[in-house]
N, C-alpha and C positions, 0 to 999 in steps of 0.2 A: 603598145598597150596590152595588158595581160587581161585575159578573161577568168573569173574566178567562179568555180562550181561550188555549190553548197549541196552536201548529201546529209539528209536526216537519217538516222538510224538508231538502233538500240543495241548496245554491246552488252553482252552477258558473260558471266563468269561465276564459278562455284567459289571462288576465293575471297573476293573483295571488290567494293565498287570502283577502286582505283584500277583493279585488274580488268573489270568490265570496260572501262573507258579505253585501256591500252588494246583489249581485244577488237574494240570498234574501230581505233585507229589503224591496227594491223589490216582489218578487212579491206579498207579502202586505200592503203598506202600504195598499192599497185596502179591506182586510177590517176595519180599525178603527185606533185609535192604539196604536202599539207602545210598550209599556211596558219591555221588556227583552229581551235575547237570550242565551241560554246555548249556547256553542259546544261541542259534544260531541266533535268531532274534525275532523281534516283528512285528506284522501286525494288522490292524483294518479293520472292516467293518463299512462303513460310510453310513447313510441315513439321507437325509434331513439336511446335514451339522453337523450332530451330530455322535459320535462314539456310535454304538449299540453292538459291539461285539469286545472285545481285544482277540488277538491270541499270543501266546508264543510258538515259535517252540524250541524245546530242546532235548537234549539227556541226559537220566538219567542212572547213573551207579549203579547197584545193586549186592549184593551177595545173593545167595540163602542160606537160614537158614536151 
């Protein structure tokens, strides 16, 4: 029987929301084998009418190896 660990985090990027998700995945990849991601929502930081930071709120499920 495997034990699944859920980590909730916010990935950030200056490029895109997709990259923000990827950055979050890369941060927790060393913790175990990722089995799934649930993206809870997206937000952005705006300065002078331009998006300067993309944020992806997510839960990542992983199994310890």
